[in-house]
Every structure is written in structure tokens, then in C-alpha cells.
Residue, then its C-alpha position, 0 to 999 in steps of 0.5 A: x358905385x356912388x360914394x355914400x355919405x360918411x356918418x360920424x361916430x357921434x351920429x349914433x350917440x346923438x340919437x336919444x331913443x333906444x328904439x331909434x338907435x336900433x333902427x339907425x344902426x341898420x342904415x349904416x355900413x358898420x365897416x365903412x361908417x357910410x350910409x348903405x348904398x341900398x335900402x336895408x330891407x328891399x323885400x319887405x315881409x309884413x308878416x315877419x315879427x320884425x316888420x316894423x323894425x325893417x320898415x323903420x330902417x327903410x324909412x330912416x335910410x330913405x330920409x337920410x339919403x334924400x337929405x345927405x346924398x350927392x347921388x341923383x337917384x337918392x335925391x328924388x322926393x322921399x314921398x315913398x319913405x312912409x309906404x313900408x311904415x304904413x303897411x307895417x302899422x296897418x293893423x294898429x291905430x293911426x296915432x301909434x304910427x304917427x307917434x313912431x314916425x315922429x320918433x324916427x324923424x327926431x332920430x334923423x334930425x339928431x343924426x343930421x345935426x352931427x353932419x355939417x350943413x354944407x354936406x346935406x347935398x340933397x337938401x341943398x340941391x332941392x333948396x336951390x331948385x325951389x329958389x329957397x337958398x342963395x345960388 
């Protein structure tokens, strides 16, 4: 199994939103302090009372995998990251979903800010692929 990125202890402390902290806790292996190797909730039940929480965990996990992992399959473009969120928020106003996604994106930024830029393997790989970084 591929080695997933180690997430420093201060990563969760960096997340300012309480709701986003609950989401962030679900994407890490509590024992190893690494990002989980698989999506936290692979089989979504959108009728479950916690569907938004589960969809949010999947979203945050996908974005962190894309940015931080040095594992080929996890470095695919995260265009599917929002699919679970869209379905979980289907009965709610678009503005509410967008505001929540913004909160999750901010949490991702706060987590990633605790990890050295040289360890953002996925972001670096795509930066080089698009010739945005010096090679």
C-alpha cells in the first residue's frame, strides 16, 4: 500500500471552523496521523442524517490527496471532489452549498499551510506538468 502523507499535529489546530474540524478529523488515520489511503465514506447514503458530513469528508480527503500525495492515482484532477457535496445539498439552495464548500476549502488551506510546500507532491507534479514551476 502506498505511503500516505503524514499530517502534523498542528494541522487540525490550524482549522478555525469547528464544523470543518469535525470533517478534517475523519480524513486522517488517528493512529498513524497520516491521510487515509481510501475515501472515508466510499458508499454514500444521501438519505442518511449525516450525509452532508460524509460528503464533506470525502471532499476534503479528495482535495488533500490531490495536493499532497505522491501516489499516481491520487494525483488525478479532483474534478469529482464535489460530486458527493452536490448530491448531499441537492434539496438546499446553491448559495448554501457554495458557502459550505468555501468553508471546506479554507480548512484545506489551513491544513496545507502546516505542511512544507516541498511536500505538496501532487500540486508540484501538476505545476511542473503545466510548466508553471521551474523544473
